[in-house]
N, C-alpha and C positions, 0 to 999 in steps of 0.2 A: 582203241579200235582193235578188232581182231578178225581173223578169217572165220567165216561161218560156212562150212561145207554144205549145209542145207540150203542156205540162200544162194550159194554158188550153183548148186544143182538146179534150183528153180529158175535162175537166170538162163543157164544153158539150155534147159528144156524149153523155155519160152522162146528162145532164139534158135530152135532146132533147124530151121531152114537156112541159117547163115553158115554155110560150109567154111567160110573164110574166118570164122570166129576163133580167136585164141585168147589165152588168159595167162596172167602171171601175178604173183603176190606184189602188191604195191600199196603205198599209203596206208599201211596197217590192215588192209583187206585184200580182196582180189579185184583186179581190173581186167576188163574184157576189151578186146581189140578187134576191129574189123579192117582187114587189109593193113594191119599195122597201126591204125589210128584208134585212139581210145574211144570206145563206145559208151562204156559205163562201168559199174562195179557193184560190189556188195561187201558189207562188213557188219560187225556187231559192236556196239558201244555199250557202256553200262546202262544206257537208257533203252536199248533194244536194237533190233536189226533194222537195216535200211539198205535201199538200193540207191545207186547213183547213175544219172543219165546225162550224157553230153548232148544237149538239145540246141546249142548255139544261142547267141545273144538275141537274135531276131525272134526266137520262139520262147525266150525265157519268161516274159511277162505272162503270156498265156499259160505256160506250163505251171507257173506259180499259183494259178487260180485252182488247180486240181487238188483234191483231198490229199493231205499228208505231205505235200510238196514244200520244200524249203530250199533256199539258196545254199550252195556249198561254200563254206568258209575254210580257208587255210590259215589258221591263227586269226589275225584280224583282217586278212585280205579276202575280199569277195572274189570268188572264182566265177566270172561271168560266163553264162551259158551252161553252167553245171548245176544240176538239180538233185537234191536228196529226196527220196520218197520213203516214208515209214513202211516197213514190211506189213504192218497190220491193216493197211488200207490198199495193199497191192496184191489182189488175188491174181491168178494166172492170166485172166483176160486183161486186167489192167496192166499187168507186167508186159504182156505182148504189145499193148498199145504204147506203153512208154518206150519199149525197144524199137517199135516202128518209128516213133518220133525221133529217137536218137539216130536211127539208121538214115532217116531222110536228111539229117544234117551231115553225118559222117561219110556215107557212101560216095558222094561226089568228090571227096578229097582224094588226091593222088596217093597210091599205095606207098607205104614206107618199107 
């Protein structure tokens, strides 16, 4: 996995109304945080670019029905509530929709 500044820019542009958004390199890519809580991320693998969204376990099954969505795995461990979305099926409108879904899960969390 590697940082992809183009994907990072797309993520931040799609989340432009989230003034509390911050980022830092993590997990081989870039992770984005809302009030200190992980919202999502972006990276590039040998197979291509992808976005990651923290949607929560309650929204996971529905999220996985969307084009290009897959569960996040850390080695052999399933990261419940975390979804990867292939960049090729995630235009700016879809990216905003994914970010809204992640925000609906993350915003109620207490700030860190």
